[in-house]
N, C-alpha and C positions, 0 to 999 in steps of 0.2 A: 798572586793564583792559587796560595794556600788559602787565603781569606774566603776568596770565591766560592773554592770547593766544599769549605767547611759551613759556609753561611748558612744553606738549608738546612743541615743537620743540626745547627747550633740553635736556629731558630725554631725549630719543631720540638728541640729538647727544651729549650727555656720557657717553650709555651706551655709543656706538660706542667701538671699540676705538683709541681715538686715541694709546694707550701713552705718554701724559705720565706724569709721577711719580707713584706710589700710595703711602699710606700705610696700612700695616697695624697693626692693635692686636689683642693676645691677651686675650680676655675672660677673666672671672675663671674661667668653666667650662674654660678652656683652649683656646678655638677661638680661630683668627684669623679676623679680620674686617677687610672693607675698612674703614677709617675715612674716608679720600678718595681719590678718583682724579682723574685730569685737572688735576694741580695741578705747582707747580712749588716744587722743597723749595729755601729759600735759604741755611739752615745748618743744622746740628745738632751737639749735643756730648751729653756723656752726662747732661746734664742737661734740655736744652731741644731742641725740633724746632721751626723756623719755616718755615712754608709759605706761597705764596699762592696764590689759586685765585678764579674767578669766582663771587661768591654771587648764587643766583637772586633769592633776597627784596630784596637790597640793591639790585640790577642794577649792580655794580661790582663790580672786584678788590679783593682785600682780603686782608689778610697776618693769618695764623693763629699763634699761640705756644702750643704745647703743651707742659705739663710731664709729663717720662715719670714721673714717680712711681711706684708700686707695676706698675702695667701695662705691659710694655713694649711698644715700638714696632718696626716694620721697614718699611723703604722700599725702594721698587725705584725705582730713579734710569734715566729716559729719556737717551736722546742728545738734541744740541744741535736739530736738526733735527724730533725730536718734540715739545721744548718751543717751538718756533717756529711749529709748527702749533697748538698748542693757545693761543697769543698770538693767532692769527688767528681762532681760534673766541671767544674773549674780545671782540674788536674788533666780531666781527658783531652780538653781542648786547648789549651796554651802551649807554649814550646816545652819540650821535654828533654833535659841532658843529665849525664852522668860528669861530674866535675872529680877531677883528681888535683890535689894540692900538692904543694912542694915537698910535702914529707910522704905522697903516695896514698893519702887516705881518701877515698872516692865516696861521692854522695850523690844521691839521685834526685834531681830537682826539676818542680813542675812549674810552669806557670813562668819560665825564666826570662829574665830582661836583663838590661843594665842601666843603673842609676846612677848620679855624681854627688858626692860629698866634698865636704872640706876635708883637707889632708888630714889624717888621723880621727877623722870624726869628730875635731875640734872647731869651735868658732862656727861660720856661716858662710855661705858662699856669696861671693859679691856681683852675681846675675843668676838669674833664675834659668836654670837647664834641667829641659825635661827627661824623662825616664827614654830609653832607647829598648827597640829590639832589633837591634842591628850594630855592624861592628864596622867603625872607619878606621882606614888606613893610609899611610903615606906610602904607596908603593916603590920599590927597590929602583924603578926608573923616574922615578920623581911623580907619578902621576896618583892624584889622591883616587881612592873609591869608596863606598859605603855599601856593603852586603849585609842583605837582611840575612835574621836566623835559618828561614826558611830555606834557604839556599846554600847553606852551611851542613858537610857532613861531620866535619870535626875541626879544633884548632887547637895548634900547639904554640903555648907560649913560651918564650925565651926574655924574662926581664920584660923592656916594653915591646918587644918583636911579636908579631904574629904571624904563624902559618897556618894558612886557612886552606882545607882538603874540600872543594866545592862538590854540589852533589851533581853536576854534570861533567866532572873528572878534572878541572882546572886545579891550579894549585895558585893562591897568591900569597903574596909573602912582603913584608913591611912593617914600618913603624906604627904602633898602636895612636892613633889620632884622638886627642881630647877634644872635645866640642867646645872648649872656651880656652884663652890664653892665662886666664886668672889660674891660679893653685887649686889643684882640682883631684881627686881620688875616686876613680873608677871604679865599679862593684858590680858583681856580678850577683844578682837576687833571683830569690824563688821560694817557692813552699816545698816542704818534705811530707812525708808519709806522718811525721810527728807534729804537723801542725794542728794549734788549735783553732776550730771555728771563733773562740770569743777573743782572739788575739786582734787588738788595736791596730798590727800591723797587718800587712796585705805580703808578708814573708815571713819566714821563719830561717832563711838562709841565707847569710850576706858575706860574702869573701870580696877584698879588693883582688883586682886582674894580676897585681903582681904577686900574690901567693898562690895563682894558680898556674898548674904546670899543663894541663889537658882539659879540652871539653868536647865530650862527644854528644853530638845530638840524635834523637830517634826520628 
């Protein structure tokens, strides 16, 4: 529902001349087309082009890696002010939250999402686990549920248990479910007001769920 309501606004906003980085590709017919606008290029060489942009469907900032292949790409790089402006647009339309850690410190996070890493950030995952904008729980009655962030007002976390206060007034409580049986660490990520547009990452806030006491969504 949230995506459907925001889509016309987002499309109008991203159609405006914000002057962020634009990636063009030459078609097989020899015509240059816009592949991605309002992006920020992270790196490029003769083989690959890597950029970040706000994904409307996923409701978060994501990084895209393009293989230059046989069809060439051309990039128009904007200045730092233009890149800062597009980051401000990203912050307006992603999920926003205030995170309180176990020590009581609060951080406001924009374009929030969940991602999964090797325990302690060491090694690599044995299988590919995609990022999510939802929380999966095993309810106390034994039934599983997965709740989109758009439906959650706030979450209270105690070790591996979640108490979710939903926007419709219901409360769901249970064990946080990992997306795999392999060893994995769930982290809550996003960007803050200190985010550097030139960063190679799509976040500057990353905290294990086990270190968080409460998340309040806007």
